[in-house]
PDB file of N, CA, C and O in Angstrom:
ATOM      1  N   UNK A   1     -12.717  -3.091   8.509  1.00  0.00           N
ATOM      2  CA  UNK A   1     -12.062  -3.048   9.847  1.00  0.00           C
ATOM      3  C   UNK A   1     -10.463  -3.405   9.499  1.00  0.00           C
ATOM      4  O   UNK A   1     -10.114  -4.456   8.962  1.00  0.00           O
ATOM      5  N   UNK A   2      -9.664  -2.455   9.859  1.00  0.00           N
ATOM      6  CA  UNK A   2      -8.163  -2.701   9.616  1.00  0.00           C
ATOM      7  C   UNK A   2      -7.644  -3.977  10.482  1.00  0.00           C
ATOM      8  O   UNK A   2      -8.074  -4.228  11.608  1.00  0.00           O
ATOM      9  N   UNK A   3      -6.767  -4.664   9.879  1.00  0.00           N
ATOM     10  CA  UNK A   3      -6.188  -5.726  10.660  1.00  0.00           C
ATOM     11  C   UNK A   3      -5.062  -5.183  11.554  1.00  0.00           C
ATOM     12  O   UNK A   3      -4.775  -3.988  11.498  1.00  0.00           O
ATOM     13  N   UNK A   4      -4.410  -6.032  12.385  1.00  0.00           N
ATOM     14  CA  UNK A   4      -3.356  -5.630  13.185  1.00  0.00           C
ATOM     15  C   UNK A   4      -2.139  -5.179  12.386  1.00  0.00           C
ATOM     16  O   UNK A   4      -1.927  -5.634  11.262  1.00  0.00           O
ATOM     17  N   UNK A   5      -1.395  -4.346  12.924  1.00  0.00           N
ATOM     18  CA  UNK A   5      -0.255  -3.825  12.070  1.00  0.00           C
ATOM     19  C   UNK A   5       0.725  -5.025  11.914  1.00  0.00           C
ATOM     20  O   UNK A   5       1.413  -5.099  10.896  1.00  0.00           O
ATOM     21  N   UNK A   6       0.811  -5.993  12.920  1.00  0.00           N
ATOM     22  CA  UNK A   6       1.772  -7.057  12.729  1.00  0.00           C
ATOM     23  C   UNK A   6       1.562  -8.076  11.656  1.00  0.00           C
ATOM     24  O   UNK A   6       2.494  -8.557  11.011  1.00  0.00           O
ATOM     25  N   UNK A   7       0.187  -8.416  11.475  1.00  0.00           N
ATOM     26  CA  UNK A   7      -0.314  -9.201  10.422  1.00  0.00           C
ATOM     27  C   UNK A   7      -0.117  -8.512   9.054  1.00  0.00           C
ATOM     28  O   UNK A   7       0.384  -9.120   8.108  1.00  0.00           O
ATOM     29  N   UNK A   8      -0.520  -7.238   8.975  1.00  0.00           N
ATOM     30  CA  UNK A   8      -0.464  -6.556   7.724  1.00  0.00           C
ATOM     31  C   UNK A   8       0.941  -6.407   7.351  1.00  0.00           C
ATOM     32  O   UNK A   8       1.248  -6.454   6.160  1.00  0.00           O
ATOM     33  N   UNK A   9       1.850  -6.225   8.289  1.00  0.00           N
ATOM     34  CA  UNK A   9       3.306  -5.953   8.064  1.00  0.00           C
ATOM     35  C   UNK A   9       3.906  -7.174   7.504  1.00  0.00           C
ATOM     36  O   UNK A   9       4.692  -7.051   6.564  1.00  0.00           O
ATOM     37  N   UNK A  10       3.636  -8.304   7.958  1.00  0.00           N
ATOM     38  CA  UNK A  10       4.244  -9.530   7.526  1.00  0.00           C
ATOM     39  C   UNK A  10       3.756  -9.802   6.008  1.00  0.00           C
ATOM     40  O   UNK A  10       4.573 -10.205   5.180  1.00  0.00           O
ATOM     41  N   UNK A  11       2.602  -9.605   5.714  1.00  0.00           N
ATOM     42  CA  UNK A  11       1.960  -9.663   4.501  1.00  0.00           C
ATOM     43  C   UNK A  11       2.636  -8.718   3.512  1.00  0.00           C
ATOM     44  O   UNK A  11       3.077  -9.062   2.416  1.00  0.00           O
ATOM     45  N   UNK A  12       2.668  -7.468   4.031  1.00  0.00           N
ATOM     46  CA  UNK A  12       3.069  -6.261   3.088  1.00  0.00           C
ATOM     47  C   UNK A  12       4.647  -6.445   2.725  1.00  0.00           C
ATOM     48  O   UNK A  12       5.103  -6.109   1.633  1.00  0.00           O
ATOM     49  N   UNK A  13       5.425  -7.019   3.769  1.00  0.00           N
ATOM     50  CA  UNK A  13       6.715  -7.206   3.450  1.00  0.00           C
ATOM     51  C   UNK A  13       7.071  -8.068   2.292  1.00  0.00           C
ATOM     52  O   UNK A  13       8.127  -7.900   1.682  1.00  0.00           O
ATOM     53  N   UNK A  14       6.166  -9.030   1.962  1.00  0.00           N
ATOM     54  CA  UNK A  14       6.356  -9.816   0.872  1.00  0.00           C
ATOM     55  C   UNK A  14       5.979  -9.060  -0.335  1.00  0.00           C
ATOM     56  O   UNK A  14       6.413  -9.491  -1.403  1.00  0.00           O
ATOM     57  N   UNK A  15       5.205  -7.953  -0.341  1.00  0.00           N
ATOM     58  CA  UNK A  15       4.582  -7.316  -1.528  1.00  0.00           C
ATOM     59  C   UNK A  15       5.170  -5.938  -1.741  1.00  0.00           C
ATOM     60  O   UNK A  15       4.536  -5.129  -2.419  1.00  0.00           O
ATOM     61  N   UNK A  16       6.293  -5.626  -1.229  1.00  0.00           N
ATOM     62  CA  UNK A  16       6.797  -4.233  -1.281  1.00  0.00           C
ATOM     63  C   UNK A  16       6.953  -3.811  -2.731  1.00  0.00           C
ATOM     64  O   UNK A  16       6.537  -2.731  -3.148  1.00  0.00           O
ATOM     65  N   UNK A  17       7.594  -4.747  -3.505  1.00  0.00           N
ATOM     66  CA  UNK A  17       7.781  -4.500  -4.911  1.00  0.00           C
ATOM     67  C   UNK A  17       6.505  -4.161  -5.712  1.00  0.00           C
ATOM     68  O   UNK A  17       6.447  -3.303  -6.593  1.00  0.00           O
ATOM     69  N   UNK A  18       5.535  -4.913  -5.310  1.00  0.00           N
ATOM     70  CA  UNK A  18       4.156  -4.700  -5.877  1.00  0.00           C
ATOM     71  C   UNK A  18       3.679  -3.224  -5.537  1.00  0.00           C
ATOM     72  O   UNK A  18       3.173  -2.481  -6.377  1.00  0.00           O
ATOM     73  N   UNK A  19       3.884  -2.905  -4.290  1.00  0.00           N
ATOM     74  CA  UNK A  19       3.511  -1.611  -3.826  1.00  0.00           C
ATOM     75  C   UNK A  19       4.056  -0.497  -4.519  1.00  0.00           C
ATOM     76  O   UNK A  19       3.420   0.527  -4.768  1.00  0.00           O
ATOM     77  N   UNK A  20       5.357  -0.729  -4.859  1.00  0.00           N
ATOM     78  CA  UNK A  20       6.115   0.295  -5.492  1.00  0.00           C
ATOM     79  C   UNK A  20       5.570   0.393  -6.949  1.00  0.00           C
ATOM     80  O   UNK A  20       5.450   1.508  -7.458  1.00  0.00           O
ATOM     81  N   UNK A  21       5.262  -0.644  -7.583  1.00  0.00           N
ATOM     82  CA  UNK A  21       4.882  -0.698  -8.990  1.00  0.00           C
ATOM     83  C   UNK A  21       3.317  -0.192  -9.074  1.00  0.00           C
ATOM     84  O   UNK A  21       2.912   0.521  -9.992  1.00  0.00           O
ATOM     85  N   UNK A  22       2.608  -0.592  -8.142  1.00  0.00           N
ATOM     86  CA  UNK A  22       1.179  -0.124  -8.113  1.00  0.00           C
ATOM     87  C   UNK A  22       0.982   1.360  -7.787  1.00  0.00           C
ATOM     88  O   UNK A  22       0.138   2.008  -8.406  1.00  0.00           O
ATOM     89  N   UNK A  23       1.723   1.904  -6.849  1.00  0.00           N
ATOM     90  CA  UNK A  23       1.692   3.313  -6.490  1.00  0.00           C
ATOM     91  C   UNK A  23       2.850   3.915  -7.187  1.00  0.00           C
ATOM     92  O   UNK A  23       3.890   4.021  -6.538  1.00  0.00           O
ATOM     93  N   UNK A  24       2.826   4.291  -8.315  1.00  0.00           N
ATOM     94  CA  UNK A  24       3.995   4.699  -9.189  1.00  0.00           C
ATOM     95  C   UNK A  24       4.721   5.872  -8.568  1.00  0.00           C
ATOM     96  O   UNK A  24       5.946   5.898  -8.693  1.00  0.00           O
ATOM     97  N   UNK A  25       4.130   6.817  -7.933  1.00  0.00           N
ATOM     98  CA  UNK A  25       4.635   7.987  -7.347  1.00  0.00           C
ATOM     99  C   UNK A  25       5.511   7.752  -6.129  1.00  0.00           C
ATOM    100  O   UNK A  25       6.324   8.586  -5.731  1.00  0.00           O
ATOM    101  N   UNK A  26       5.273   6.401  -5.475  1.00  0.00           N
ATOM    102  CA  UNK A  26       5.993   6.234  -4.410  1.00  0.00           C
ATOM    103  C   UNK A  26       7.432   5.824  -4.723  1.00  0.00           C
ATOM    104  O   UNK A  26       7.615   5.054  -5.666  1.00  0.00           O
ATOM    105  N   UNK A  27       8.460   6.271  -4.016  1.00  0.00           N
ATOM    106  CA  UNK A  27       9.751   5.676  -4.252  1.00  0.00           C
ATOM    107  C   UNK A  27      10.062   4.554  -3.398  1.00  0.00           C
ATOM    108  O   UNK A  27       9.275   4.236  -2.506  1.00  0.00           O
ATOM    109  N   UNK A  28      11.216   3.882  -3.607  1.00  0.00           N
ATOM    110  CA  UNK A  28      11.508   2.845  -2.788  1.00  0.00           C
ATOM    111  C   UNK A  28      11.781   3.252  -1.404  1.00  0.00           C
ATOM    112  O   UNK A  28      11.503   2.462  -0.502  1.00  0.00           O
ATOM    113  N   UNK A  29      12.290   4.388  -1.140  1.00  0.00           N
ATOM    114  CA  UNK A  29      12.600   5.000   0.262  1.00  0.00           C
ATOM    115  C   UNK A  29      11.130   5.240   0.847  1.00  0.00           C
ATOM    116  O   UNK A  29      10.935   5.004   2.039  1.00  0.00           O
ATOM    117  N   UNK A  30      10.140   5.681   0.071  1.00  0.00           N
ATOM    118  CA  UNK A  30       8.863   5.957   0.716  1.00  0.00           C
ATOM    119  C   UNK A  30       8.178   4.659   1.167  1.00  0.00           C
ATOM    120  O   UNK A  30       7.524   4.666   2.211  1.00  0.00           O
ATOM    121  N   UNK A  31       8.298   3.541   0.427  1.00  0.00           N
ATOM    122  CA  UNK A  31       7.812   2.300   0.814  1.00  0.00           C
ATOM    123  C   UNK A  31       8.526   1.792   1.974  1.00  0.00           C
ATOM    124  O   UNK A  31       7.893   1.343   2.930  1.00  0.00           O
ATOM    125  N   UNK A  32       9.856   1.829   1.962  1.00  0.00           N
ATOM    126  CA  UNK A  32      10.630   1.458   3.322  1.00  0.00           C
ATOM    127  C   UNK A  32      10.409   2.207   4.459  1.00  0.00           C
ATOM    128  O   UNK A  32      10.521   1.666   5.559  1.00  0.00           O
ATOM    129  N   UNK A  33      10.054   3.593   4.340  1.00  0.00           N
ATOM    130  CA  UNK A  33       9.765   4.392   5.429  1.00  0.00           C
ATOM    131  C   UNK A  33       8.447   4.104   5.965  1.00  0.00           C
ATOM    132  O   UNK A  33       8.189   4.451   7.118  1.00  0.00           O
ATOM    133  N   UNK A  34       7.588   3.506   5.252  1.00  0.00           N
ATOM    134  CA  UNK A  34       6.173   3.257   5.802  1.00  0.00           C
ATOM    135  C   UNK A  34       6.365   2.077   6.826  1.00  0.00           C
ATOM    136  O   UNK A  34       5.499   1.835   7.667  1.00  0.00           O
ATOM    137  N   UNK A  35       7.519   1.359   6.726  1.00  0.00           N
ATOM    138  CA  UNK A  35       7.867   0.345   7.829  1.00  0.00           C
ATOM    139  C   UNK A  35       6.804  -0.714   8.041  1.00  0.00           C
ATOM    140  O   UNK A  35       6.624  -1.278   9.120  1.00  0.00           O
ATOM    141  N   UNK A  36       6.171  -0.924   7.026  1.00  0.00           N
ATOM    142  CA  UNK A  36       5.158  -2.133   7.017  1.00  0.00           C
ATOM    143  C   UNK A  36       3.871  -1.811   7.812  1.00  0.00           C
ATOM    144  O   UNK A  36       3.041  -2.679   8.084  1.00  0.00           O
ATOM    145  N   UNK A  37       3.749  -0.471   8.179  1.00  0.00           N
ATOM    146  CA  UNK A  37       2.506  -0.089   9.044  1.00  0.00           C
ATOM    147  C   UNK A  37       1.658   0.522   8.104  1.00  0.00           C
ATOM    148  O   UNK A  37       2.100   1.395   7.356  1.00  0.00           O
ATOM    149  N   UNK A  38       0.334   0.107   8.058  1.00  0.00           N
ATOM    150  CA  UNK A  38      -0.708   0.577   7.228  1.00  0.00           C
ATOM    151  C   UNK A  38      -1.040   2.055   7.383  1.00  0.00           C
ATOM    152  O   UNK A  38      -1.338   2.722   6.393  1.00  0.00           O
ATOM    153  N   UNK A  39      -1.000   2.517   8.456  1.00  0.00           N
ATOM    154  CA  UNK A  39      -1.258   4.020   8.591  1.00  0.00           C
ATOM    155  C   UNK A  39      -0.221   4.793   7.952  1.00  0.00           C
ATOM    156  O   UNK A  39      -0.457   5.804   7.291  1.00  0.00           O
ATOM    157  N   UNK A  40       1.071   4.254   8.175  1.00  0.00           N
ATOM    158  CA  UNK A  40       2.249   4.968   7.470  1.00  0.00           C
ATOM    159  C   UNK A  40       2.130   4.911   5.997  1.00  0.00           C
ATOM    160  O   UNK A  40       2.475   5.899   5.348  1.00  0.00           O
ATOM    161  N   UNK A  41       1.676   3.854   5.401  1.00  0.00           N
ATOM    162  CA  UNK A  41       1.479   3.724   4.037  1.00  0.00           C
ATOM    163  C   UNK A  41       0.412   4.630   3.402  1.00  0.00           C
ATOM    164  O   UNK A  41       0.487   5.144   2.286  1.00  0.00           O
ATOM    165  N   UNK A  42      -0.651   4.753   4.336  1.00  0.00           N
ATOM    166  CA  UNK A  42      -1.746   5.781   3.935  1.00  0.00           C
ATOM    167  C   UNK A  42      -1.215   7.079   3.750  1.00  0.00           C
ATOM    168  O   UNK A  42      -1.426   7.740   2.733  1.00  0.00           O
ATOM    169  N   UNK A  43      -0.436   7.514   4.842  1.00  0.00           N
ATOM    170  CA  UNK A  43       0.167   8.803   4.966  1.00  0.00           C
ATOM    171  C   UNK A  43       0.954   9.156   3.618  1.00  0.00           C
ATOM    172  O   UNK A  43       0.786  10.209   3.003  1.00  0.00           O
ATOM    173  N   UNK A  44       1.851   8.119   3.232  1.00  0.00           N
ATOM    174  CA  UNK A  44       2.798   8.281   2.051  1.00  0.00           C
ATOM    175  C   UNK A  44       1.896   8.409   0.807  1.00  0.00           C
ATOM    176  O   UNK A  44       2.261   9.163  -0.096  1.00  0.00           O
ATOM    177  N   UNK A  45       0.805   7.760   0.706  1.00  0.00           N
ATOM    178  CA  UNK A  45      -0.109   7.789  -0.472  1.00  0.00           C
ATOM    179  C   UNK A  45      -0.686   9.138  -0.480  1.00  0.00           C
ATOM    180  O   UNK A  45      -0.651   9.788  -1.525  1.00  0.00           O
ATOM    181  N   UNK A  46      -1.205   9.615   0.566  1.00  0.00           N
ATOM    182  CA  UNK A  46      -1.856  11.013   0.688  1.00  0.00           C
ATOM    183  C   UNK A  46      -0.798  11.967   0.219  1.00  0.00           C
ATOM    184  O   UNK A  46      -0.980  12.741  -0.721  1.00  0.00           O
ATOM    185  N   UNK A  47       0.301  11.887   0.898  1.00  0.00           N
ATOM    186  CA  UNK A  47       1.333  12.919   0.617  1.00  0.00           C
ATOM    187  C   UNK A  47       1.780  12.968  -0.825  1.00  0.00           C
ATOM    188  O   UNK A  47       1.893  14.081  -1.339  1.00  0.00           O
ATOM    189  N   UNK A  48       2.038  11.922  -1.512  1.00  0.00           N
ATOM    190  CA  UNK A  48       2.543  11.869  -2.852  1.00  0.00           C
ATOM    191  C   UNK A  48       1.566  12.189  -3.824  1.00  0.00           C
ATOM    192  O   UNK A  48       1.898  12.806  -4.836  1.00  0.00           O
ATOM    193  N   UNK A  49       0.228  11.786  -3.599  1.00  0.00           N
ATOM    194  CA  UNK A  49      -0.802  11.868  -4.574  1.00  0.00           C
ATOM    195  C   UNK A  49      -1.693  13.178  -4.309  1.00  0.00           C
ATOM    196  O   UNK A  49      -2.495  13.577  -5.154  1.00  0.00           O
ATOM    197  N   UNK A  50      -1.501  13.808  -3.099  1.00  0.00           N
ATOM    198  CA  UNK A  50      -2.195  14.898  -2.701  1.00  0.00           C
ATOM    199  C   UNK A  50      -3.698  14.666  -2.564  1.00  0.00           C
ATOM    200  O   UNK A  50      -4.508  15.557  -2.823  1.00  0.00           O
ATOM    201  N   UNK A  51      -4.078  13.351  -2.116  1.00  0.00           N
ATOM    202  CA  UNK A  51      -5.408  12.937  -2.042  1.00  0.00           C
ATOM    203  C   UNK A  51      -5.888  12.951  -0.533  1.00  0.00           C
ATOM    204  O   UNK A  51      -5.085  13.114   0.386  1.00  0.00           O
ATOM    205  N   UNK A  52      -7.146  12.782  -0.348  1.00  0.00           N
ATOM    206  CA  UNK A  52      -7.681  12.693   0.920  1.00  0.00           C
ATOM    207  C   UNK A  52      -7.453  11.392   1.634  1.00  0.00           C
ATOM    208  O   UNK A  52      -7.048  10.414   1.005  1.00  0.00           O
ATOM    209  N   UNK A  53      -7.708  11.338   2.975  1.00  0.00           N
ATOM    210  CA  UNK A  53      -7.529  10.038   3.546  1.00  0.00           C
ATOM    211  C   UNK A  53      -8.372   9.024   3.003  1.00  0.00           C
ATOM    212  O   UNK A  53      -8.001   7.859   2.857  1.00  0.00           O
ATOM    213  N   UNK A  54      -9.559   9.474   2.689  1.00  0.00           N
ATOM    214  CA  UNK A  54     -10.671   8.465   2.292  1.00  0.00           C
ATOM    215  C   UNK A  54     -10.239   7.883   0.868  1.00  0.00           C
ATOM    216  O   UNK A  54     -10.446   6.697   0.612  1.00  0.00           O
ATOM    217  N   UNK A  55      -9.706   8.639   0.057  1.00  0.00           N
ATOM    218  CA  UNK A  55      -9.230   8.207  -1.312  1.00  0.00           C
ATOM    219  C   UNK A  55      -8.069   7.352  -1.092  1.00  0.00           C
ATOM    220  O   UNK A  55      -8.104   6.247  -1.634  1.00  0.00           O
ATOM    221  N   UNK A  56      -7.068   7.652  -0.410  1.00  0.00           N
ATOM    222  CA  UNK A  56      -5.806   6.871  -0.083  1.00  0.00           C
ATOM    223  C   UNK A  56      -6.378   5.554   0.598  1.00  0.00           C
ATOM    224  O   UNK A  56      -5.791   4.499   0.358  1.00  0.00           O
ATOM    225  N   UNK A  57      -7.380   5.553   1.353  1.00  0.00           N
ATOM    226  CA  UNK A  57      -7.787   4.250   2.073  1.00  0.00           C
ATOM    227  C   UNK A  57      -8.437   3.462   1.013  1.00  0.00           C
ATOM    228  O   UNK A  57      -8.250   2.245   1.012  1.00  0.00           O
ATOM    229  N   UNK A  58      -9.226   4.037   0.051  1.00  0.00           N
ATOM    230  CA  UNK A  58      -9.790   3.245  -0.983  1.00  0.00           C
ATOM    231  C   UNK A  58      -8.709   2.474  -1.822  1.00  0.00           C
ATOM    232  O   UNK A  58      -8.742   1.266  -2.055  1.00  0.00           O
ATOM    233  N   UNK A  59      -7.699   3.401  -2.258  1.00  0.00           N
ATOM    234  CA  UNK A  59      -6.689   2.834  -3.090  1.00  0.00           C
ATOM    235  C   UNK A  59      -5.881   1.807  -2.405  1.00  0.00           C
ATOM    236  O   UNK A  59      -5.558   0.794  -3.026  1.00  0.00           O
ATOM    237  N   UNK A  60      -5.499   1.995  -1.075  1.00  0.00           N
ATOM    238  CA  UNK A  60      -4.755   0.964  -0.346  1.00  0.00           C
ATOM    239  C   UNK A  60      -5.586  -0.284  -0.203  1.00  0.00           C
ATOM    240  O   UNK A  60      -5.042  -1.383  -0.310  1.00  0.00           O
ATOM    241  N   UNK A  61      -6.837  -0.176   0.025  1.00  0.00           N
ATOM    242  CA  UNK A  61      -7.839  -1.336   0.155  1.00  0.00           C
ATOM    243  C   UNK A  61      -7.750  -2.136  -1.126  1.00  0.00           C
ATOM    244  O   UNK A  61      -7.584  -3.351  -1.021  1.00  0.00           O
ATOM    245  N   UNK A  62      -7.850  -1.537  -2.429  1.00  0.00           N
ATOM    246  CA  UNK A  62      -7.725  -2.177  -3.563  1.00  0.00           C
ATOM    247  C   UNK A  62      -6.338  -2.755  -3.700  1.00  0.00           C
ATOM    248  O   UNK A  62      -6.252  -3.859  -4.238  1.00  0.00           O
ATOM    249  N   UNK A  63      -5.401  -2.239  -3.341  1.00  0.00           N
ATOM    250  CA  UNK A  63      -4.016  -2.894  -3.351  1.00  0.00           C
ATOM    251  C   UNK A  63      -3.956  -4.200  -2.549  1.00  0.00           C
ATOM    252  O   UNK A  63      -3.382  -5.234  -2.889  1.00  0.00           O
ATOM    253  N   UNK A  64      -4.665  -3.965  -1.396  1.00  0.00           N
ATOM    254  CA  UNK A  64      -4.640  -5.193  -0.383  1.00  0.00           C
ATOM    255  C   UNK A  64      -5.332  -6.380  -0.971  1.00  0.00           C
ATOM    256  O   UNK A  64      -4.840  -7.506  -0.908  1.00  0.00           O
ATOM    257  N   UNK A  65      -6.544  -6.104  -1.575  1.00  0.00           N
ATOM    258  CA  UNK A  65      -7.336  -6.918  -2.082  1.00  0.00           C
ATOM    259  C   UNK A  65      -6.487  -7.647  -3.381  1.00  0.00           C
ATOM    260  O   UNK A  65      -6.452  -8.874  -3.473  1.00  0.00           O
ATOM    261  N   UNK A  66      -5.913  -6.896  -4.218  1.00  0.00           N
ATOM    262  CA  UNK A  66      -5.264  -7.507  -5.259  1.00  0.00           C
ATOM    263  C   UNK A  66      -4.062  -8.221  -4.973  1.00  0.00           C
ATOM    264  O   UNK A  66      -3.889  -9.266  -5.600  1.00  0.00           O
ATOM    265  N   UNK A  67      -3.148  -7.840  -4.102  1.00  0.00           N
ATOM    266  CA  UNK A  67      -1.850  -8.191  -3.799  1.00  0.00           C
ATOM    267  C   UNK A  67      -1.728  -9.030  -2.462  1.00  0.00           C
ATOM    268  O   UNK A  67      -0.876  -9.910  -2.336  1.00  0.00           O
ATOM    269  N   UNK A  68      -2.577  -8.720  -1.538  1.00  0.00           N
ATOM    270  CA  UNK A  68      -2.275  -9.174  -0.200  1.00  0.00           C
ATOM    271  C   UNK A  68      -3.304 -10.271   0.197  1.00  0.00           C
ATOM    272  O   UNK A  68      -3.151 -11.007   1.171  1.00  0.00           O
ATOM    273  N   UNK A  69      -4.409 -10.311  -0.685  1.00  0.00           N
ATOM    274  CA  UNK A  69      -5.457 -11.311  -0.434  1.00  0.00           C
ATOM    275  C   UNK A  69      -5.831 -12.201  -1.512  1.00  0.00           C
ATOM    276  O   UNK A  69      -6.744 -13.021  -1.415  1.00  0.00           O
ATOM    277  N   UNK A  70      -5.084 -12.021  -2.588  1.00  0.00           N
ATOM    278  CA  UNK A  70      -5.313 -12.886  -3.673  1.00  0.00           C
ATOM    279  C   UNK A  70      -3.976 -13.060  -4.536  1.00  0.00           C
ATOM    280  O   UNK A  70      -2.928 -12.438  -4.362  1.00  0.00           O
ATOM    281  N   UNK A  71      -4.250 -14.107  -5.572  1.00  0.00           N
ATOM    282  CA  UNK A  71      -3.091 -14.381  -6.405  1.00  0.00           C
ATOM    283  C   UNK A  71      -3.150 -13.723  -7.703  1.00  0.00           C
ATOM    284  O   UNK A  71      -2.366 -13.983  -8.615  1.00  0.00           O
ATOM    285  N   UNK A  72      -4.167 -12.794  -7.780  1.00  0.00           N
ATOM    286  CA  UNK A  72      -4.364 -11.926  -9.130  1.00  0.00           C
ATOM    287  C   UNK A  72      -3.155 -11.156  -9.474  1.00  0.00           C
ATOM    288  O   UNK A  72      -2.786 -10.267  -8.707  1.00  0.00           O
ATOM    289  N   UNK A  73      -2.495 -11.417 -10.573  1.00  0.00           N
ATOM    290  CA  UNK A  73      -1.295 -10.814 -10.832  1.00  0.00           C
ATOM    291  C   UNK A  73      -1.437  -9.605 -11.931  1.00  0.00           C
ATOM    292  O   UNK A  73      -0.466  -8.943 -12.295  1.00  0.00           O
ATOM    293  N   UNK A  74      -2.697  -9.413 -12.386  1.00  0.00           N
ATOM    294  CA  UNK A  74      -2.908  -8.345 -13.311  1.00  0.00           C
ATOM    295  C   UNK A  74      -2.941  -6.920 -12.422  1.00  0.00           C
ATOM    296  O   UNK A  74      -3.602  -6.826 -11.388  1.00  0.00           O
ATOM    297  N   UNK A  75      -2.252  -5.984 -12.890  1.00  0.00           N
ATOM    298  CA  UNK A  75      -2.178  -4.689 -12.151  1.00  0.00           C
ATOM    299  C   UNK A  75      -2.409  -3.510 -13.069  1.00  0.00           C
ATOM    300  O   UNK A  75      -2.174  -3.505 -14.277  1.00  0.00           O
ATOM    301  N   UNK A  76      -2.917  -2.472 -12.327  1.00  0.00           N
ATOM    302  CA  UNK A  76      -3.236  -1.254 -13.148  1.00  0.00           C
ATOM    303  C   UNK A  76      -2.580  -0.039 -12.165  1.00  0.00           C
ATOM    304  O   UNK A  76      -3.158   0.455 -11.197  1.00  0.00           O
ATOM    305  N   UNK A  77      -1.371   0.283 -12.603  1.00  0.00           N
ATOM    306  CA  UNK A  77      -0.619   1.263 -11.713  1.00  0.00           C
ATOM    307  C   UNK A  77      -1.321   2.564 -11.638  1.00  0.00           C
ATOM    308  O   UNK A  77      -1.944   3.028 -12.592  1.00  0.00           O
ATOM    309  N   UNK A  78      -1.201   3.184 -10.410  1.00  0.00           N
ATOM    310  CA  UNK A  78      -1.713   4.537 -10.172  1.00  0.00           C
ATOM    311  C   UNK A  78      -0.857   5.525 -10.794  1.00  0.00           C
ATOM    312  O   UNK A  78      -1.128   6.722 -10.701  1.00  0.00           O
TER     313      UNK A  78
END
């Protein structure tokens, strides 16, 4: 279940750089335009990668687990 946009936004704001690295096809502008909203970020991932919402959701969940829910610093860019 998705958490509130406010809570997600606060945590995501601290991890913008990691999002840019993890989702290599996203530009700094793409990440900024998402405005810390999860649904906006899903849309950007779908748009840049040409993937389904389900795939984008899976990728974003993996990113959240890795960078928003833990201290694991290993990354495998997309």
